[in-house]
C-alpha positions, 0 to 999 in steps of 0.5 A, spaced: 680 893 322 682 887 319 689 887 315 689 882 309 696 881 306 698 878 300 700 871 299 707 869 301 711 863 301 716 862 307 722 859 304 726 853 307 732 857 308 729 863 312 725 858 316 732 854 318 735 861 319 730 864 324 729 857 327 736 857 329 736 864 332 730 862 336 734 856 339 740 861 340 735 866 344 732 861 348 737 856 350 743 861 350 746 857 356 748 851 353 754 855 351 756 855 359 755 848 359 760 847 354 765 852 357 764 848 364 766 842 360 772 845 357 774 848 364 776 841 366 782 842 363 784 846 370 783 840 374 786 835 369 790 838 364 789 835 357 786 838 351 781 832 351 777 837 355 777 843 350 776 838 344 770 834 347 767 841 349 767 844 342 765 837 339 759 837 344 757 844 342 758 843 335 754 836 335 748 840 339 748 845 333 748 840 328 742 836 332 738 843 331 740 844 324 738 837 322 731 838 326 729 844 322 732 842 315 728 835 317 721 839 318 722 842 311 722 835 308 716 832 312 709 831 308 705 834 314 709 840 314 708 842 307 703 847 309 708 851 312 711 852 306 706 854 301 703 860 299 699 863 304 695 869 306 694 872 313 688 876 316 690 879 322 685 883 327 685 884 335 682 877 336 686 872 332 691 871 326 687 867 320 692 863 316 689 862 309 691 857 304 685 859 299 678 863 300 675 857 303 681 854 307 684 857 313 687 856 320 685 861 326 691 862 331 689 866 337 693 871 340 694 867 346 698 862 342 703 867 341 709 866 346 713 872 343 714 877 337 720 881 334 721 886 329 726 885 324 729 890 319 724 887 314 719 883 318 715 881 324 716 874 327 711 871 331 714 865 335 709 860 337 714 855 340 721 853 338 720 850 331 714 854 330 713 861 328 710 866 323 714 870 319 710 876 316 715 880 311 713 888 311 712 887 303 706 882 304 702 888 307 698 893 302 700 899 305 704 902 311 698 903 315 697 896 315 704 895 318 703 900 323 696 897 325 699 890 326 705 893 330 700 897 335 696 890 336 703 887 338 704 893 343 697 892 346 697 885 347 704 886 350 709 883 345 713 889 344 715 894 349 
């Protein structure tokens, strides 16, 4: 069975928010570095340790916000934010711009999958993911079929 979705445009705000959530999930340990720097206060008591740890952590997140916001502005990434339809089966995910242009994505390229309240998130890398809201599927059976594929491929427990 092949699931053919309606056309869907990924909003830039959704991309930035989900990208930051992926970074938080992958690089949670960075906060431990900031805490370790702040613990320098116990070695030499000075508020500089704590303020610099907070500043470093804020700058780290600002770096990632700028990265994700920049991706939305780059010309070569405009395709990610166009209206796309998807054809999903057990072999691949086909992202289609129109009936003649598309790009296949093999399931081996997907690193992780998540089910949110209203969408599937298929993570390809830190900055690349496929956001499939449930509203783009034509029926509830298609949503369940995609979930079954994700379970068979080992992305969902």
